C-alpha positions as CSV (number, residue, x, y, z in Angstrom):
1,M,58.4,95.4,34.4
2,I,57.4,93.7,32.3
3,T,58.9,93.5,35.9
4,K,60.0,96.9,36.6
5,S,61.1,98.2,40.0
6,I,63.2,100.9,41.3
7,K,64.2,99.1,44.5
8,A,64.3,95.5,45.5
9,T,61.0,94.9,47.4
10,I,62.7,94.4,50.7
11,M,64.8,97.6,50.3
12,G,61.7,99.6,49.6
13,S,60.2,98.6,52.9
14,I,63.3,99.8,54.8
15,I,63.9,103.0,52.8
16,L,61.5,105.3,54.8
17,F,63.5,104.9,57.9
18,A,67.0,104.5,56.6
19,S,69.2,106.8,54.6
20,C,70.6,105.8,51.2
21,K,73.5,108.0,52.1
22,E,76.9,106.3,52.5
23,E,78.7,108.0,55.3
24,P,82.1,109.7,54.9
25,K,85.0,107.8,56.3
26,T,85.5,108.4,60.0
27,K,88.0,107.3,62.6
28,D,85.2,105.4,64.4
29,K,84.8,102.6,61.9
30,L,82.3,99.9,62.6
31,M,84.4,97.0,64.0
32,T,83.2,93.8,62.4
33,N,84.6,91.0,60.3
34,N,81.3,90.8,58.4
35,V,82.0,92.2,55.0
36,L,78.4,93.1,54.4
37,L,78.4,95.6,57.3
38,Q,81.8,97.1,56.6
39,E,82.2,100.6,55.1
40,W,82.7,100.6,51.4
41,E,86.3,101.2,50.4
42,G,88.2,101.8,47.2
43,P,87.7,104.4,44.4
44,Y,84.5,106.4,43.6
45,Q,83.7,107.2,47.3
46,G,83.8,103.5,48.1
47,V,82.0,100.7,46.3
48,P,80.3,97.5,47.4
49,A,82.6,94.5,47.8
50,F,80.4,92.3,45.6
51,D,83.3,89.9,45.1
52,K,83.4,89.1,48.8
53,M,79.7,88.7,49.6
54,N,78.6,85.4,51.0
55,V,75.2,84.1,51.9
56,A,76.6,82.8,55.2
57,D,77.1,86.4,56.2
58,V,73.6,87.7,55.5
59,K,71.7,86.7,58.7
60,E,74.3,88.1,61.1
61,A,74.7,91.3,59.0
62,V,71.0,92.0,58.8
63,E,70.5,91.3,62.5
64,K,73.5,93.5,63.5
65,G,72.4,96.2,61.1
66,M,68.9,96.3,62.6
67,D,70.3,96.4,66.1
68,L,72.5,99.3,65.3
69,Q,69.7,101.3,63.7
70,L,67.3,100.7,66.5
71,K,69.9,102.1,68.9
72,E,70.2,105.2,66.7
73,I,66.4,105.5,66.7
74,D,66.2,105.1,70.4
75,A,68.8,107.8,70.9
76,I,66.6,110.2,68.7
77,A,63.4,109.2,70.5
78,N,64.9,109.7,74.0
79,N,66.7,113.0,73.2
80,T,66.0,115.3,76.2
81,E,66.2,118.4,74.0
82,A,63.0,119.9,72.5
83,P,62.2,118.3,69.2
84,S,63.6,120.2,66.2
85,F,64.1,119.5,62.5
86,E,67.8,118.9,63.1
87,N,67.7,116.7,66.1
88,T,64.7,114.6,64.9
89,I,64.2,114.6,61.1
90,V,67.8,115.1,60.1
91,A,69.0,112.6,62.7
92,M,66.5,110.0,61.2
93,E,67.7,110.7,57.7
94,S,71.3,109.9,58.9
95,A,70.4,106.7,60.7
96,G,70.8,103.2,59.4
97,K,73.8,103.5,57.2
98,A,75.2,100.1,58.1
99,L,71.9,98.4,57.3
100,N,71.7,100.2,54.0
101,R,75.1,98.7,53.1
102,V,73.8,95.2,54.0
103,F,70.8,95.7,51.8
104,A,72.8,96.6,48.7
105,Y,74.1,93.0,48.9
106,Y,70.8,91.6,50.0
107,G,69.1,93.0,46.9
108,I,71.6,91.4,44.7
109,L,71.3,88.0,46.4
110,S,67.5,88.2,46.3
111,S,67.1,89.4,42.7
112,N,70.3,88.6,40.7
113,K,71.9,85.6,42.4
114,S,69.2,83.8,44.4
115,T,70.0,80.3,45.7
116,P,68.1,77.8,47.8
117,E,70.5,78.7,50.7
118,F,69.7,82.4,50.4
119,R,65.9,81.8,50.1
120,K,66.1,79.9,53.4
121,V,67.8,82.8,55.1
122,Q,65.4,85.2,53.5
123,A,62.4,83.3,54.9
124,E,64.0,83.3,58.4
125,L,64.6,87.1,58.2
126,A,61.3,88.2,56.8
127,P,59.4,88.2,60.1
128,K,62.4,89.7,61.9
129,L,62.6,92.6,59.4
130,S,58.9,93.2,59.8
131,E,59.3,93.4,63.6
132,F,62.2,95.8,63.1
133,R,60.1,98.1,60.9
134,S,57.3,98.0,63.4
135,K,59.6,98.9,66.3
136,I,60.4,102.1,64.4
137,S,57.0,103.0,63.0
138,Q,55.3,102.3,66.4
139,N,57.9,104.0,68.5
140,E,55.6,106.4,70.4
141,K,58.3,108.7,71.7
142,L,59.8,109.0,68.2
143,F,56.4,109.7,66.6
144,Q,55.6,112.4,69.2
145,R,58.8,114.2,68.3
146,I,58.0,113.9,64.6
147,K,54.5,115.2,65.2
148,A,55.9,118.1,67.2
149,V,58.2,119.1,64.3
150,Y,55.4,118.6,61.8
151,E,52.9,120.7,63.8
152,A,55.4,123.5,64.3
153,S,56.2,123.5,60.6
154,Q,52.5,124.0,59.8
155,K,52.6,127.2,61.7
156,K,56.1,128.3,60.6
157,P,57.0,126.6,57.3
158,L,60.5,125.4,56.7
159,E,62.4,125.8,53.4
160,P,60.8,123.7,50.6
161,Q,62.9,120.5,50.8
162,E,62.9,120.5,54.6
163,Q,59.1,121.0,54.6
164,R,58.6,118.2,52.1
165,V,60.7,115.7,54.1
166,V,58.8,116.6,57.3
167,N,55.4,116.2,55.5
168,L,56.4,112.9,53.9
169,T,57.8,111.4,57.2
170,Y,54.8,112.4,59.3
171,K,52.4,111.1,56.7
172,Q,54.2,107.8,56.4
173,F,54.2,107.2,60.1
174,E,50.5,108.2,60.3
175,M,49.6,105.8,57.4
176,N,51.5,103.0,59.2
177,G,49.5,103.2,62.4
178,A,51.4,105.7,64.6
179,N,48.2,107.2,65.9
180,L,46.6,103.8,66.9
181,D,46.1,102.7,70.4
182,V,48.3,100.1,72.0
183,E,46.1,97.1,71.2
184,K,45.6,98.1,67.6
185,K,49.3,98.8,67.2
186,K,50.1,95.4,68.4
187,R,47.8,93.8,65.9
188,Y,49.1,96.0,63.1
189,A,52.6,94.8,63.8
190,E,51.5,91.2,63.9
191,I,49.8,91.6,60.5
192,N,52.9,93.1,59.0
193,K,55.0,90.2,60.3
194,E,52.6,87.6,58.8
195,L,52.6,89.5,55.5
196,S,56.4,89.6,55.3
197,T,56.5,85.8,55.4
198,L,53.8,85.4,52.8
199,Y,55.5,87.8,50.4
200,T,58.7,85.9,50.6
201,K,57.0,82.6,50.1
202,F,55.0,84.0,47.1
203,S,58.3,85.2,45.4
204,N,60.1,81.9,46.0
205,N,57.2,79.9,44.6
206,V,57.2,81.9,41.4
207,L,61.0,81.5,41.1
208,H,60.7,77.8,41.7
209,D,58.2,77.5,38.7
210,E,60.4,79.6,36.5
211,E,63.4,77.4,37.2
212,N,61.7,74.0,37.0
213,Y,59.3,74.2,34.0
214,V,61.8,74.1,31.2
215,T,60.7,72.8,27.7
216,Y,63.5,70.8,26.0
217,L,63.3,70.5,22.2
218,T,64.8,68.2,19.7
219,K,66.3,69.1,16.3
220,D,63.0,68.4,14.5
221,Q,61.1,70.8,16.7
222,L,62.9,74.0,15.8
223,G,60.7,75.1,12.9
224,G,60.5,78.9,12.5
225,L,63.1,79.7,15.1
226,S,66.1,82.0,14.2
227,D,69.7,80.7,14.2
228,G,70.6,83.0,17.0
229,F,67.8,81.8,19.2
230,I,68.6,78.1,18.4
231,K,72.2,78.5,19.3
232,S,71.3,80.2,22.6
233,A,68.7,77.5,23.4
234,A,71.3,74.8,22.7
235,K,73.8,76.5,25.1
236,I,71.2,76.8,27.8
237,A,70.3,73.2,27.4
238,S,74.0,72.2,27.5
239,D,74.5,74.2,30.7
240,K,71.6,72.3,32.2
241,G,73.2,69.0,31.3
242,Q,71.0,68.3,28.3
243,D,73.5,68.2,25.4
244,G,72.0,67.9,22.0
245,K,68.7,69.5,23.1
246,Y,67.4,73.0,23.0
247,A,66.0,74.7,26.2
248,I,63.0,77.1,26.3
249,T,63.1,78.5,29.8
250,N,60.1,79.6,31.7
251,T,60.8,83.4,31.4
252,R,59.4,86.1,29.1
253,S,62.6,86.6,27.2
254,S,62.5,82.9,26.1
255,M,58.8,82.4,25.9
256,D,58.0,85.5,23.8
257,P,60.2,84.8,20.8
258,F,59.3,81.1,20.9
259,L,55.5,81.9,20.7
260,T,56.2,84.5,18.0
261,Y,58.1,82.2,15.6
262,S,57.7,78.5,16.4
263,T,55.7,76.7,13.8
264,N,54.9,73.8,16.2
265,R,51.4,74.7,17.6
266,E,51.4,72.0,20.3
267,L,54.7,73.2,21.6
268,R,53.6,76.8,21.6
269,K,50.6,75.7,23.7
270,Q,52.9,73.9,26.2
271,V,55.4,76.8,26.5
272,W,52.4,79.2,26.9
273,A,50.8,77.0,29.6
274,N,54.1,76.7,31.5
275,Y,54.6,80.5,31.6
276,Y,51.0,81.6,32.4
277,S,50.5,78.9,35.1
278,R,53.5,79.9,37.2
279,G,52.3,79.8,40.8
280,D,49.1,78.1,39.7
281,N,49.9,74.4,39.4
282,G,48.0,73.0,42.4
283,D,51.1,71.8,44.2
284,E,53.1,72.9,47.2
285,Y,54.3,76.0,45.2
286,D,50.8,77.1,44.3
287,N,50.2,80.8,45.3
288,N,46.3,81.0,45.3
289,K,45.8,80.4,49.1
290,I,48.8,82.7,49.8
291,I,47.1,85.5,47.8
292,A,43.8,85.1,49.6
293,E,45.5,85.3,52.9
294,I,47.5,88.4,51.8
295,L,44.2,90.1,50.8
296,K,42.5,89.3,54.1
297,L,45.5,90.6,56.1
298,R,45.7,93.8,54.1
299,K,42.0,94.5,54.5
300,E,42.2,93.9,58.3
301,R,45.3,96.1,58.6
302,V,43.7,99.2,56.9
303,S,40.5,98.6,58.8
304,L,42.4,99.3,62.0
305,L,43.1,102.7,60.5
306,G,39.5,103.3,59.6
307,Y,39.7,102.7,55.8
308,E,37.1,100.8,53.9
309,N,39.6,99.0,51.7
310,Y,43.3,98.7,51.0
311,A,43.1,100.7,47.7
312,Q,41.6,103.7,49.6
313,W,44.5,103.7,52.1
314,R,47.2,103.2,49.5
315,L,46.2,105.8,46.9
316,Q,45.7,108.8,49.2
317,N,49.3,110.0,48.6
318,R,49.5,109.1,44.9
319,M,48.7,111.3,42.0
320,A,45.4,109.5,41.5
321,K,44.4,110.2,45.1
322,N,41.7,107.5,45.2
323,P,40.7,104.2,43.5
324,E,37.8,105.9,41.7
325,N,40.1,108.2,39.7
326,A,42.4,105.3,38.8
327,M,39.5,103.1,37.7
328,D,38.0,106.0,35.7
329,L,41.2,106.3,33.7
330,M,41.5,102.6,33.0
331,L,37.8,102.2,32.1
332,K,38.1,105.1,29.6
333,V,40.8,103.2,27.7
334,W,39.5,99.6,28.1
335,P,36.6,99.7,25.5
336,A,39.0,101.1,22.8
337,S,41.7,98.5,23.6
338,T,39.3,95.5,23.6
339,A,37.6,96.7,20.4
340,R,41.1,96.8,18.8
341,V,41.8,93.3,20.0
342,K,38.7,92.1,18.1
343,E,40.0,93.8,14.9
344,E,43.5,92.2,15.5
345,V,42.0,88.7,16.0
346,A,39.8,89.1,12.9
347,D,42.9,90.0,10.9
348,M,44.8,87.0,12.3
349,Q,42.0,84.6,11.6
350,V,41.9,85.7,7.9
351,V,45.7,85.0,7.7
352,A,45.3,81.6,9.4
353,N,42.5,80.7,7.0
354,E,44.5,81.8,4.0
355,L,47.3,79.5,5.1
356,G,44.8,76.7,5.4
357,D,45.7,76.2,9.1
358,N,42.2,75.2,10.0
359,I,42.3,76.7,13.5
360,T,40.5,79.2,15.7
361,I,42.9,81.7,17.2
362,E,43.8,80.8,20.8
363,P,46.1,82.6,23.3
364,W,49.2,80.6,22.2
365,D,48.5,81.6,18.6
366,Y,48.3,85.4,19.2
367,R,51.9,86.3,18.8
368,Y,52.5,83.9,16.0
369,Y,49.7,85.1,13.7
370,A,50.1,88.7,14.8
371,E,53.6,88.5,13.3
372,K,52.2,87.2,10.1
373,V,49.6,90.0,10.0
374,R,52.5,92.5,10.6
375,K,54.3,91.1,7.6
376,K,51.1,91.2,5.5
377,K,49.9,94.7,6.5
378,Y,53.2,96.5,6.8
379,D,55.6,94.1,5.1
380,L,57.4,94.3,8.4
381,D,59.3,91.2,9.7
382,S,60.2,91.5,13.4
383,D,63.1,89.1,12.9
384,E,64.5,91.4,10.1
385,V,64.2,94.4,12.5
386,K,66.2,92.4,15.2
387,Q,69.2,92.2,12.8
388,Y,69.6,95.9,13.5
389,L,69.0,95.8,17.2
390,Q,72.3,94.8,18.8
391,L,72.6,95.1,22.5
392,N,76.0,96.8,22.5
393,K,74.8,99.4,19.9
394,L,71.7,100.1,21.8
395,T,73.8,100.7,24.9
396,E,75.8,103.2,22.8
397,A,72.6,104.8,21.7
398,M,71.4,105.3,25.3
399,F,74.7,106.9,26.2
400,F,74.3,109.3,23.2
401,V,70.8,110.3,24.4
402,A,72.1,110.8,27.9
403,G,74.8,113.1,26.5
404,E,72.4,115.1,24.4
405,I,69.7,115.6,27.0
406,F,71.5,115.3,30.4
407,N,75.1,116.3,29.3
408,Y,76.4,112.9,30.6
409,K,79.4,110.9,29.4
410,F,79.7,107.2,30.0
411,T,83.2,105.7,30.1
412,P,83.8,102.0,30.7
413,I,86.1,101.5,33.7
414,K,89.0,99.1,33.6
415,E,87.8,95.5,34.2
416,G,88.7,94.4,37.7
417,S,89.0,98.0,39.2
418,V,85.5,97.7,40.7
419,P,84.1,94.5,42.3
420,V,81.1,92.9,40.5
421,F,78.9,90.0,41.5
422,H,79.0,88.1,38.2
423,E,81.4,88.1,35.3
424,D,78.6,89.3,33.0
425,V,78.3,92.6,34.9
426,K,80.0,95.6,33.3
427,V,80.6,99.1,34.8
428,W,80.8,102.6,33.4
429,E,81.8,105.9,35.1
430,V,79.3,108.7,34.6
431,T,80.7,112.2,34.3
432,N,79.5,115.7,33.2
433,K,80.3,115.9,29.5
434,D,81.7,119.5,29.7
435,S,83.2,119.8,33.2
436,G,84.3,116.2,33.7
437,K,82.7,116.3,37.1
438,H,82.2,112.7,38.5
439,I,78.5,111.8,39.0
440,G,78.6,108.1,39.6
441,L,78.9,104.5,38.3
442,W,76.5,102.6,36.2
443,Y,76.4,98.8,36.5
444,L,74.8,96.6,33.8
445,D,73.7,93.0,34.4
446,P,72.2,92.1,31.0
447,Y,71.6,88.3,30.8
448,A,69.2,85.7,32.2
449,R,70.5,82.9,34.4
450,E,69.3,80.6,37.0
451,G,68.6,82.3,40.3
452,K,67.9,85.7,38.7
453,R,64.3,86.9,38.8
454,S,62.6,87.5,35.5
455,G,61.9,90.8,33.9
456,A,63.9,94.1,33.9
457,W,64.5,96.6,36.6
458,A,66.7,99.4,37.9
459,T,68.1,100.0,41.4
460,T,70.6,102.0,43.3
461,Y,73.3,101.0,45.7
462,R,73.9,104.6,46.7
463,S,71.8,107.7,45.9
464,S,72.8,111.3,45.6
465,T,72.2,113.5,48.7
466,T,73.8,116.6,50.0
467,F,72.7,116.9,53.6
468,E,76.0,115.4,54.9
469,G,78.1,116.3,51.9
470,Q,77.7,115.5,48.2
471,T,77.5,111.7,47.5
472,N,77.8,110.1,44.1
473,V,75.3,107.7,42.6
474,L,75.9,103.9,42.2
475,A,73.0,102.7,39.9
476,S,72.3,99.6,38.0
477,N,70.2,98.2,35.2
478,N,69.2,94.5,35.1
479,S,67.8,92.7,32.2
480,N,67.1,89.1,31.2
481,F,68.3,88.9,27.6
482,V,69.1,85.4,26.5
483,K,72.9,85.1,26.5
484,P,74.2,84.3,23.1
485,A,76.6,81.6,22.1
486,P,80.3,82.7,22.1
487,S,81.1,85.4,19.4
488,E,77.4,85.8,18.6
489,A,75.7,89.2,18.7
490,V,72.9,89.8,21.2
491,L,69.9,90.7,19.0
492,V,66.8,91.9,20.6
493,S,63.2,92.7,19.6
494,W,61.9,96.2,19.3
495,D,59.8,95.7,22.5
496,D,62.9,94.5,24.4
497,A,64.9,97.5,23.0
498,T,62.1,99.8,24.3
499,T,62.3,98.1,27.7
500,F,66.1,98.6,27.8
501,F,65.6,102.3,27.2
502,H,62.9,102.4,29.8
503,E,65.0,101.0,32.6
504,F,67.9,103.3,31.6
505,G,65.4,106.1,32.1
506,H,65.1,105.0,35.8
507,A,69.0,105.1,36.0
508,L,69.1,108.6,34.6
509,H,66.4,109.6,37.1
510,F,68.8,108.5,39.8
511,F,71.8,110.2,38.3
512,A,70.0,113.5,37.7
513,A,68.6,113.7,41.2
514,D,69.3,117.0,43.0
515,V,67.9,116.5,46.5
516,K,69.2,117.1,49.9
517,Y,67.6,114.3,52.0
518,P,67.3,110.5,51.4
519,T,63.5,110.4,51.9
520,L,63.1,112.7,48.9
521,Q,64.7,110.1,46.7
522,G,61.5,108.0,47.1
523,G,59.1,107.8,44.2
524,V,55.4,108.3,43.9
525,R,54.3,105.1,42.2
526,D,52.0,106.5,39.5
527,Y,54.5,109.1,38.6
528,T,57.9,107.4,39.0
529,E,57.4,105.3,35.8
530,F,56.7,108.4,33.8
531,Q,60.3,109.5,33.4
532,S,61.4,106.1,32.2
533,Q,58.5,105.7,29.9
534,L,59.3,109.0,28.4
535,L,62.9,108.0,27.7
536,E,61.6,105.1,25.5
537,R,60.7,107.7,22.9
538,W,64.3,108.5,22.1
539,L,64.7,105.0,20.6
540,S,62.7,105.9,17.6
541,T,64.3,109.3,17.0
542,D,66.1,109.8,13.7
543,K,69.5,110.5,15.4
544,V,69.4,107.1,17.2
545,I,67.9,105.1,14.2
546,N,70.4,106.5,11.6
547,T,73.5,106.1,13.8
548,Y,73.0,103.1,16.1
549,L,70.6,100.7,14.3
550,V,73.1,98.9,12.1
551,H,73.2,95.4,10.8
552,Y,75.0,93.0,13.1
553,K,76.9,91.4,10.1
554,T,77.4,94.1,7.5
555,G,77.4,97.2,9.7
556,E,75.1,98.9,7.3
557,S,72.5,101.3,8.7
558,I,68.9,100.2,8.8
559,P,67.3,100.9,5.5
560,A,65.0,104.0,5.3
561,E,62.2,101.9,4.0
562,L,62.4,99.5,6.9
563,V,62.3,102.5,9.3
564,E,59.3,103.8,7.5
565,K,57.6,100.5,8.0
566,I,58.4,100.5,11.7
567,K,56.9,104.0,12.1
568,K,53.8,103.0,10.2
569,A,53.4,99.9,12.3
570,S,54.0,101.9,15.6
571,T,50.4,101.4,16.7
572,F,50.2,97.8,15.5
573,N,49.1,95.2,18.1
574,Q,48.2,98.0,20.5
575,G,45.0,96.1,21.3
576,F,47.0,93.2,22.6
577,G,49.6,95.3,24.5
578,T,47.1,97.6,26.1
579,T,44.5,95.0,27.0
580,E,46.9,92.4,28.5
581,Y,48.3,95.2,30.7
582,L,45.0,96.8,31.6
583,A,43.5,93.4,32.6
584,S,46.3,93.0,35.2
585,A,45.9,96.5,36.4
586,L,42.1,96.2,36.7
587,I,42.3,92.8,38.5
588,D,44.8,94.3,40.9
589,M,42.4,97.2,41.8
590,K,39.3,95.0,41.9
591,L,40.9,92.4,44.2
592,H,41.7,95.1,46.7
593,L,38.2,96.6,46.5
594,A,36.5,93.2,47.0
595,D,35.5,91.5,50.2
596,P,38.4,89.0,50.8
597,S,36.5,86.9,53.4
598,N,35.9,83.8,51.3
599,I,37.7,84.7,48.1
600,D,38.6,82.0,45.6
601,I,41.4,83.7,43.6
602,D,41.1,81.6,40.4
603,K,37.4,82.0,40.3
604,F,37.6,85.8,41.1
605,E,40.1,86.3,38.3
606,R,38.0,84.3,35.8
607,E,34.6,85.9,36.7
608,T,36.0,89.5,36.8
609,L,37.6,89.1,33.4
610,D,34.3,87.8,32.0
611,E,32.4,90.7,33.5
612,L,34.9,93.1,31.9
613,G,34.6,91.4,28.5
614,M,38.2,90.2,28.4
615,P,38.9,88.8,25.0
616,K,39.4,85.0,25.2
617,E,42.3,85.1,22.8
618,L,44.8,86.6,25.2
619,P,45.7,86.4,28.9
620,M,46.5,89.1,31.5
621,R,50.1,90.2,31.2
622,H,50.6,89.0,34.8
623,R,48.1,86.4,36.0
624,T,47.3,86.7,39.7
625,P,49.2,83.6,40.9
626,H,52.5,85.1,39.7
627,F,51.7,88.8,39.9
628,G,54.9,89.7,41.8
629,H,54.4,93.4,41.5
630,V,51.4,93.1,43.8
631,F,52.0,90.0,45.9
632,S,55.7,89.7,46.5
633,G,55.6,93.0,48.4
634,E,53.5,96.2,48.4
635,G,55.2,98.5,46.0
636,Y,52.7,98.1,43.2
637,A,49.7,96.8,45.2
638,T,46.7,98.8,43.8
639,A,49.3,100.7,41.9
640,Y,49.8,98.7,38.8
641,Y,47.5,101.2,37.1
642,G,50.4,103.6,37.6
643,Y,52.0,102.7,34.3
644,M,49.0,104.0,32.4
645,W,48.7,107.1,34.6
646,A,52.3,107.7,33.9
647,D,51.8,107.0,30.2
648,V,49.2,109.8,30.0
649,L,52.0,112.1,31.2
650,T,54.4,110.5,28.8
651,S,52.2,111.0,25.8
652,D,51.5,114.5,26.7
653,A,55.2,115.4,27.4
654,S,56.1,113.7,24.1
655,E,53.9,116.2,22.3
656,A,55.7,119.0,24.0
657,F,58.9,117.8,22.3
658,K,57.2,117.2,19.0
659,E,55.9,120.8,19.0
660,A,59.4,122.2,19.8
661,P,61.6,123.6,17.1
662,S,64.3,120.9,17.4
663,G,62.0,118.1,18.3
664,F,63.2,115.5,20.9
665,Y,66.6,117.2,21.0
666,D,65.3,120.7,21.7
667,K,67.5,122.3,24.2
668,N,64.9,124.4,26.0
669,V,62.4,121.6,26.5
670,A,65.2,119.2,27.5
671,D,66.4,121.7,30.1
672,K,62.9,122.0,31.6
673,L,62.6,118.2,31.5
674,V,65.8,117.8,33.6
675,K,65.0,120.7,35.9
676,Y,61.4,119.9,36.8
677,L,60.8,116.2,36.0
678,F,64.1,114.5,36.8
679,A,66.1,116.5,39.3
680,P,63.5,117.0,42.0
681,R,62.6,113.3,42.5
682,N,60.1,113.5,45.3
683,A,61.2,116.9,46.6
684,M,58.3,118.5,44.7
685,D,54.7,117.5,44.4
686,P,54.5,115.6,41.1
687,A,51.4,117.4,39.8
688,E,53.1,120.8,40.5
689,A,56.3,119.6,38.8
690,Y,54.5,118.6,35.7
691,R,52.6,121.9,35.5
692,K,55.9,123.7,35.7
693,F,57.2,121.6,32.8
694,R,54.1,121.8,30.6
695,G,52.3,124.9,31.8
696,R,49.2,122.8,32.4
697,D,48.0,119.3,33.5
698,A,48.4,116.4,31.1
699,K,45.5,115.4,28.9
700,I,44.3,111.8,28.2
701,E,43.7,112.7,24.5
702,A,47.5,112.5,23.9
703,L,47.5,108.9,25.2
704,M,44.6,107.9,22.8
705,R,46.4,109.5,19.9
706,D,49.6,107.7,20.8
707,R,48.0,104.3,20.7
708,G,45.9,104.9,17.6
709,F,42.6,104.7,19.5
710,P,39.6,106.9,18.9
711,V,39.9,110.2,20.9
712,P,36.9,110.6,23.2
713,K,34.9,113.8,22.6
């Protein structure tokens, strides 16, 4: 991500206890007029009625859904029969279908179509949802049944997927305080309730600053910007009631190209400052005190369980296992990345001096002069590359890769045959290329707009399971490309094209899943980014480049010499990319290892970066006051390092393809990829799955080679 997430934050907190399975139609339909609760109808095993959802229905739907699920949980907990896998674990996997339907809509209203009205409802529901989760995780009778099944399975193991779901369920309850005494359970639940409110407020504060810090330009302030960008900025300004002006919105998709090409240094500084000070403006939307309170509550909560710090508690069931291993990986790469930044800055300063600009490189200059160095060193113009990166052709390229590696075919469905939540959303049917078997639907919401959170992410409305009959997959990808003026092509940067492939990798992970139970759909955070990071590699394969990278006006294929320049420049600016990411990952970990008693967030961030030797010429990718991965929920808290952990796997797996006879399209390696790394989801221990694919553990040397860094001896 970049803002990447497999599930909307709130959905992730429910998923342990609720099935992603949509139930088959029954005679005993849920009797309600609330569309958010109703069973999905129509083709493709039923689809969400996105065209009928209304914010006014959300509160009632969530409260009713929680009530229904608690009744199901109580029935399981109070079952008089001896605990068994079927009457306890399977019954839990089957519970919560109505609430799952509600959260398909809730996720859209939260991430894609947020409004002040929805945010108000969201704030009201946050503590109630926390109480709901606590009522399940602290249900003593339920836990004793789970524990009985778990202990029996340790003596007489179940079949692999059954055993895995039992282990994961027991461990999750244990990690969430099921073994605590009554008083500690009470405090644990209170903390969760307080945190849920803080997470919601944090997110809404960031969204406020993204929506309200817009830079409007006049015609004489457009120097260096491309025609397509200018037309798009004019349309955005017009849509905001500023005819005749040009809007630079406070999102990465608008900020990044502006900082890369604008010749107006003062405006670059203003746009940069707006973006990197989100949540840090000393007003009522400032997040610093909220973060400090979150850290205190997290520390108190894990202390109840006997852990020294939050990171220790969080990482026990991740691939890294503990914060020391995660820090060790990051600190092995950090010196090489910061050393590369010094080289990059020196190169940029030379160019600035040659141009007679009489400046010292500052953070708002980095992208601008890096682009000039790129042209000088590699004769590579990013704007020239963009002419060959059309969104629609990139979409076709992703479908081609899905066909070659996964044997999938994507067919656009007739407009209007499936409800969508915005006119920009398009839908495709996914089938097996050979048999024609239906697999699911893929929704694409590509453009930035007010009320949509920044970044890019993937999610599912329904996942594939078989324990109650085969279900299809309803998956979506969501981006924030700047919508073009009418009849204009959507041209994107190489980085944005890479992110597009990345998020599609998450979608393919959903479609390829071959698991029986909903719990096994969950991801291990420092592993689940691996599959999507790996899919990025197909963007630069010859088959994709030669067929789908064509000029948006002439239709001519990208010239071979330009491709060669792209490949030669593949490790260019890796100092910037790696360092800005690692700085965020290191701050995430160090914040959760520190004593939060009297923490000053701005001061901690500044002093920690100084101690690490953070180059002054660039910021963290996500400064702490808007670090949504970590403080709008808990999905990536002490887990942002996971992108690099996953990238070690990615680099190593890429070398497996490079060594194969047919490269990235080698049938044997592709079959193993799908069988061991995509289909199992969390039905198999990730380390074991990778060893089955590669025949050994991954090696960090592959990552260093990939980034053009010195390989440690």
